[in-house]
C-alpha positions in Angstrom: 14.1 16.8 6.1 15.1 15.5 9.5 18.5 14.5 10.4 19.7 12.0 13.1 22.9 10.9 14.5 23.3 7.4 16.2 25.9 5.0 16.9 24.2 2.3 14.9 21.3 1.8 12.3 19.8 -1.7 11.9 18.1 -2.0 8.5 15.3 -4.6 9.1 13.3 -5.6 12.1 13.1 -9.3 11.7 14.5 -11.8 14.1 18.0 -10.9 13.4 17.5 -7.1 13.3 15.5 -6.8 16.5 18.1 -9.0 18.4 20.8 -6.8 17.1 18.9 -3.4 18.0 18.0 -4.6 21.4 21.4 -5.9 22.3 22.9 -2.8 21.0 20.4 -0.7 23.4 21.5 -2.9 26.3 25.0 -2.1 25.6 24.1 1.5 25.8 24.4 2.3 22.0 22.1 4.8 20.5 20.3 2.9 17.7 17.6 3.3 15.0 16.1 0.2 13.6 14.2 0.6 10.3 11.7 -1.6 8.6 9.6 -1.0 5.5 6.8 -3.3 6.9 6.3 -4.2 10.6 8.2 -5.0 13.4 9.2 -8.8 13.6 9.6 -9.0 9.9 8.6 -12.0 8.0 9.1 -14.3 10.9 6.8 -12.8 13.3 4.2 -11.6 10.5 4.1 -13.9 7.8 6.4 -16.9 8.6 7.4 -18.7 11.7 4.9 -17.4 14.2 1.5 -17.4 12.1 2.4 -20.7 10.5 3.0 -22.3 13.7 -0.4 -20.9 15.2 -2.0 -22.6 12.0 -0.1 -25.8 12.6 -1.3 -26.1 16.1 -5.0 -25.5 15.0 -4.3 -28.4 12.6 -2.9 -30.5 15.4 -5.9 -30.0 17.6 -8.0 -31.0 14.7 -6.0 -34.2 14.4 -6.5 -35.0 17.9 -10.3 -34.4 17.8 -10.3 -36.8 14.8 -8.5 -39.5 16.6 -10.2 -39.0 20.0 -12.1 -42.2 19.6 -8.8 -44.2 20.0 -8.2 -43.0 23.5 -12.0 -43.4 24.5 -13.4 -40.0 23.8 -16.4 -39.4 21.8 -15.9 -36.0 20.2 -17.8 -34.4 17.5 -16.0 -33.8 14.2 -14.2 -30.4 14.3 -16.2 -27.5 12.6 -13.5 -25.2 11.2 -14.5 -21.4 11.6 -12.1 -19.8 9.2 -12.7 -16.2 10.6 -12.0 -17.8 14.2 -8.9 -19.6 13.1 -7.7 -16.3 11.3 -8.4 -14.4 14.5 -6.5 -16.6 16.6 -3.4 -16.4 14.3 -3.7 -12.6 14.2 -3.9 -12.4 18.1 -0.7 -14.6 18.4 1.0 -12.3 15.6 -0.1 -9.1 17.4 0.9 -10.3 20.9 4.6 -11.0 19.4 4.9 -7.8 17.7 3.7 -5.9 20.6 6.3 -7.7 22.7 9.2 -6.7 20.5 8.0 -3.1 20.4 7.8 -3.1 24.2 11.4 -4.3 24.3 12.5 -1.5 21.9 11.1 1.1 24.3 12.6 -0.5 27.3 16.0 -0.6 25.6 15.9 2.8 24.1 15.6 1.6 20.5 14.0 4.0 18.1 12.0 2.2 15.4 11.1 3.9 12.1 9.0 2.7 9.3 10.2 3.2 5.7 12.7 2.3 3.0 16.3 2.7 3.8 19.0 3.3 1.2 22.7 4.1 1.7 24.0 7.4 0.5 27.4 6.4 1.8 28.9 3.9 4.4 27.9 6.1 7.2 24.9 7.9 5.8 21.5 6.4 5.2 18.4 8.0 3.6 15.0 7.0 4.8 11.9 7.5 2.8 9.4 7.4 5.6 5.7 6.4 5.3 4.4 10.0 5.3 6.5 10.6 2.0 9.3 12.6 3.7 12.9 12.0 4.1 15.1 11.4 6.9 19.0 11.3 6.8 20.7 9.1 9.5 24.4 9.5 10.2 25.8 6.4 11.8 29.2 4.9 12.8 27.8 1.4 12.1 25.2 -0.2 10.1 23.7 -3.6 10.2 21.8 -5.1 7.2 19.1 -7.5 8.3 16.7 -7.3 5.4 16.0 -11.0 5.2 14.4 -12.9 2.3 11.3 -13.2 0.3 9.5 -16.1 -1.5 10.9 -16.9 -4.9 8.4 -15.9 -7.6 8.6 -18.0 -10.9 7.8 -16.1 -14.0 6.2 -19.0 -15.6 3.7 -19.2 -12.8 2.4 -15.7 -12.2 1.2 -15.1 -8.6 -2.2 -13.5 -8.3 -2.7 -14.1 -4.5 -5.7 -16.1 -4.9 -5.5 -19.0 -7.2 -1.6 -19.2 -7.5 0.0 -18.0 -4.3 3.2 -18.0 -2.3 3.7 -18.6 1.5 2.9 -15.0 2.5 -0.7 -15.5 0.9 -1.1 -18.9 2.5 -1.2 -17.5 6.1 -3.9 -15.1 5.2 -6.7 -17.9 5.1 -8.8 -16.1 3.0 -10.4 -19.4 2.1 -10.0 -23.0 2.6 -9.8 -24.6 -0.7 -11.1 -28.2 -1.5 -7.8 -29.0 -3.3 -4.5 -27.5 -3.5 -1.3 -28.2 -5.4 1.9 -27.5 -3.5 4.9 -27.1 -5.7 8.0 -27.9 -3.6 8.5 -30.5 -1.0 10.9 -28.5 1.3 10.1 -27.1 4.7 7.6 -24.5 3.7 5.8 -26.8 1.4 5.4 -29.6 3.8 4.2 -27.2 6.5 1.4 -25.7 4.6 0.5 -29.1 3.1 0.0 -30.2 6.8 -2.1 -27.2 7.6 -4.5 -27.3 4.8 -4.9 -31.1 4.9 -5.9 -30.8 8.6 -8.4 -28.1 7.6 -10.0 -30.5 5.1 -8.3 -29.7 1.9 -6.9 -32.6 -0.4 -3.3 -31.8 -1.0 -0.7 -33.0 -3.6 2.9 -32.1 -3.0 5.2 -32.2 -6.2 9.0 -32.2 -5.4 11.4 -32.1 -8.5 14.1 -33.9 -6.4 14.1 -37.7 -5.4 13.2 -36.8 -1.8 11.3 -34.4 0.2 13.4 -32.1 2.5 16.4 -32.4 0.2 19.5 -32.6 2.1 18.0 -34.1 5.2 19.0 -37.6 6.3 17.5 -39.9 3.7 15.8 -42.3 6.3 14.3 -39.5 8.1 12.8 -38.0 4.8 11.4 -41.3 3.9 9.8 -41.7 7.5 8.3 -38.4 7.3 6.9 -39.0 3.7 5.3 -42.4 4.8 3.6 -40.6 7.7 2.3 -37.9 5.6 1.0 -40.2 2.8 -0.8 -42.1 5.6 -2.4 -38.7 6.8 -3.8 -38.2 3.3 -1.1 -35.9 1.7 -0.2 -37.2 -1.7 3.3 -36.7 -2.5 5.0 -37.1 -6.1 9.0 -37.2 -6.1 11.2 -36.7 -9.0 8.4 -34.8 -10.8 8.4 -31.5 -12.4 5.6 -29.1 -12.8 5.2 -27.6 -16.4 2.4 -25.1 -17.3 -0.2 -23.6 -14.9 -3.3 -22.3 -16.6 -5.8 -20.4 -14.5 -9.6 -21.4 -15.2 -12.9 -19.9 -13.9 -12.7 -22.4 -10.9 -9.0 -22.8 -10.3 -5.8 -23.7 -11.9 -4.9 -26.6 -14.4 -1.5 -27.9 -13.8 0.5 -30.2 -16.1 3.4 -32.1 -14.6 5.5 -35.1 -15.5 8.0 -37.3 -14.0 8.5 -40.4 -11.7 5.2 -39.5 -10.1 3.4 -39.8 -13.4 5.3 -42.9 -14.8 7.0 -40.5 -17.2 3.8 -39.4 -18.9 2.2 -35.8 -18.9 -0.7 -35.5 -16.4 -3.1 -32.7 -16.0 -5.1 -32.0 -13.1 -7.2 -28.9 -11.9 -6.7 -27.5 -8.4 -8.6 -24.7 -6.6 -5.3 -23.4 -5.4 -1.6 -23.7 -6.2 1.0 -22.9 -3.6 4.7 -22.2 -5.2 7.0 -22.9 -2.4 10.2 -23.4 -4.2 12.5 -21.5 -1.9 13.3 -17.9 -0.9 15.7 -15.2 -2.1 17.8 -12.6 -0.3 16.1 -9.0 -0.1 18.5 -6.2 -1.1 16.4 -4.2 -3.5 16.2 -0.5 -2.7 19.3 -0.5 -0.4 21.6 1.0 -3.0 24.4 -1.1 -1.9 27.0 0.4 -4.4 26.9 3.7 -2.6 28.1 2.2 0.6 30.9 0.3 -1.2 29.0 -3.1 -1.2 27.9 -5.5 -3.7 26.3 -9.1 -3.6 27.5 -12.4 -4.9 26.0 -14.4 -7.8 23.2 -15.6 -5.8 22.4 -12.2 -4.5 23.9 -12.6 -1.0 26.2 -10.2 1.0 29.6 -11.9 2.0 30.4 -11.6 5.6 33.2 -13.2 8.0 32.9 -14.8 11.2 32.0 -11.5 13.0 29.4 -10.7 10.3 31.4 -7.9 9.0 31.2 -7.1 5.3 34.2 -5.9 3.1 33.2 -2.3 4.4 34.6 -2.3 8.0 31.6 -0.3 9.6 28.9 -2.4 7.9 27.6 -5.9 9.1 25.1 -8.2 7.6 23.1 -10.9 9.4 20.4 -13.4 8.7 18.9 -14.8 5.3 20.7 -12.0 3.4 24.1 -13.5 4.2 23.3 -17.1 2.7 22.1 -20.5 3.8 20.8 -21.8 6.1 18.0 -19.4 6.1 16.8 -19.9 9.7 15.4 -17.4 12.1 17.6 -18.7 15.0 20.7 -18.2 12.9 19.8 -14.7 12.4 19.0 -14.0 16.2 22.5 -15.3 17.1 24.2 -13.5 14.4 22.3 -10.3 15.7 23.6 -10.6 19.3 27.0 -11.3 17.9 27.1 -8.1 15.7 25.9 -6.0 18.7 28.8 -7.4 20.8 31.4 -6.6 18.1 30.0 -3.3 17.7 30.2 -2.9 21.5 34.0 -3.7 21.5 33.9 -7.4 22.5 37.0 -8.5 20.5 36.1 -12.2 21.1 32.6 -12.2 19.8 32.2 -14.4 16.6 29.3 -16.4 15.0 31.0 -19.9 14.8 28.6 -22.6 15.8 29.4 -26.5 15.6 26.1 -27.0 14.1 22.9 -25.2 13.5 19.6 -27.1 14.1 16.7 -27.3 11.6 13.1 -27.9 12.4 10.1 -28.7 10.2 6.7 -28.4 11.9 4.9 -30.9 10.2 2.8 -33.3 12.5 4.8 -35.0 13.6 7.6 -32.6 13.6 11.0 -33.1 12.1 14.3 -31.7 13.8 17.8 -32.3 12.9 21.4 -31.1 13.9 24.7 -32.0 12.7 25.5 -34.5 9.8 23.1 -36.8 8.2 24.3 -40.4 7.7 24.8 -39.8 3.9 26.9 -36.5 4.7 28.9 -38.4 7.4 29.8 -41.1 4.9 30.6 -38.6 2.1 33.1 -36.8 4.6 34.9 -40.2 5.0 33.5 -41.3 8.5 32.9 -44.7 9.3 29.6 -44.3 10.8 27.9 -45.8 13.8 24.1 -45.6 13.8 21.6 -45.8 16.7 17.9 -45.7 16.1 15.0 -45.9 18.4 11.4 -46.2 17.0 8.7 -44.2 18.8 6.5 -47.5 18.6 8.9 -48.8 21.3 8.4 -45.7 23.7 6.3 -46.0 26.6 5.5 -42.3 26.7 4.7 -42.2 23.0 2.1 -45.1 23.4 0.5 -43.0 26.3 0.2 -40.1 23.8 -1.1 -42.4 21.0 1.8 -41.0 19.0 3.9 -43.9 17.9 4.8 -42.8 14.3 8.3 -41.6 14.3 12.0 -42.4 14.9 15.1 -41.1 16.8 18.3 -41.4 14.9 21.9 -40.7 16.1 24.9 -40.7 13.7 28.3 -41.2 15.3 31.8 -41.7 14.4 32.7 -45.5 14.8 36.4 -44.7 15.7 35.9 -41.9 18.3 32.3 -42.5 19.2 31.8 -38.8 18.8 28.2 -37.7 18.1 28.1 -36.4 14.4 24.3 -36.0 14.0 21.0 -36.3 15.6 17.8 -36.6 13.7 14.2 -36.9 14.9 10.6 -37.5 13.7 8.4 -37.2 16.7 5.9 -34.9 18.5 8.0 -32.1 20.2 10.9 -32.8 18.0 11.7 -29.1 17.9 12.3 -29.2 21.8 13.9 -32.7 21.8 16.7 -31.7 19.3 18.1 -29.1 22.0 19.9 -32.2 23.4 21.7 -32.9 20.1 22.7 -29.2 19.8 24.3 -29.2 23.3 25.9 -32.7 22.6 27.4 -31.6 19.4 28.7 -28.1 21.0 30.3 -30.0 24.1 31.9 -32.7 22.0 29.6 -35.6 23.5 29.9 -39.3 22.6 27.2 -41.7 22.0 28.4 -43.3 25.2 28.0 -40.0 27.2 24.4 -39.7 26.0 23.5 -43.4 26.7 25.1 -43.2 30.3 23.1 -40.0 31.0 20.1 -40.8 33.0 17.0 -39.5 31.3 13.6 -39.0 33.0 11.0 -41.8 32.5 8.4 -41.8 30.8 9.4 -39.2 28.5 10.0 -38.8 24.7 13.6 -37.6 25.5 14.6 -41.1 26.9 14.3 -42.2 23.3 17.5 -40.3 22.7 19.1 -42.4 25.5 17.8 -45.5 24.0 19.0 -44.7 20.5 22.5 -44.0 21.8 22.4 -47.4 23.9 21.2 -49.0 20.6 24.3 -47.8 18.7 26.4 -49.8 21.1 24.0 -52.9 21.0 22.8 -52.2 24.8 19.3 -50.9 24.3 16.8 -52.3 26.7 13.7 -51.4 25.0 14.2 -52.8 21.5 15.8 -55.8 20.1 19.6 -54.9 19.3 20.6 -55.3 16.0 23.1 -58.3 15.5 26.7 -56.8 15.1 28.0 -57.3 11.6 30.3 -60.4 11.2 34.0 -59.6 10.5 34.8 -60.1 6.8 35.9 -63.8 6.3 34.3 -64.9 9.5 32.5 -68.2 9.7 
């Protein structure tokens, strides 16, 4: 049994964990980072990175399919499953290798194995070789992330009934697929597999895809996806899943079936109904910690738990379950441990991106949320169909929407359906953090021709000053003639 003494232990090497570990190393702290799987966690190995690699493949296929529209005669794409899988794996390995290099450069010790608390300052590690290490630490950071929710009624077998981890492995490209769940994960994989030639049906139990997203943005994306060949049923629930020799028979009922039971057979069913926090095996009680009713660990603005020397970051601390949230929390925790008394996780808004094709990116309040909070809203919209740059790209499906406070003109939210939306939304993040008004955005000179100038156009439209679209007529005051 080996014993170690360090300033900090980080349990979990995903985005939050490796950010915390590297920053701790930069601050001169001795640190051990532990993961029972691979460096990079879900994000680098099964989530963010591999799915975006596959989505890029799908995007290229779409460009090939529509090349004739811009005067190019290109043969239909012939998908080499093994070649695509290799590309995805190469991308993953490059990112994982990069983190390992940064660990080494910043004196972070990485150890594989299952960590569990013996006390608030003592951690037991069951390593890969079957041995046990004891780590004594002044501080501990829990960054164990989340995992796909398994539904007992739909037992996963990894082939016919799969989850998101299975879906990136590309063991086969099914001819038909049912995606249960119209959230971020479900829609991204629906996009991937549709591009690869699969016929996809997405079933969402709620009345809209991307529940909680601005309603107009959700409808816009839904319309585009349907035009691309993705079938979507809203307000519909899946009942029984019965495996057969050739696939899975699924029964569903709701608005999408006119209230009648409908049964179809699919080669593969992807269950994408959400994710759950991972704390199994940690033996939290030994450290003095517990989880709430939903399995999350409660933390304050400095990501400190109720046990003073233990911190928690990322998905295990609750919504939103986003890698960039975990990353920022990781650096905040390192700064707190390093003695920075001003360090805290207190963002005005956290952006969210959906890597469909086109992408969706949002930050701040939706129109519905703003109204629910009592704001009198001012809306500015700019359709991509009016964008010169979008036309040059042959990408005119989408919209940029700004939600502002009619009384103060402050920006409340930005919502985009467009190519490169994940990059465009950065302007909204900065604008919200800096307290920008719609007028500020409209007065700022944006480069032409670009997609980003659509943000300026949307801001100008909010004040009836847009040049590239016909401005909506102002509403007449009540009682006017």
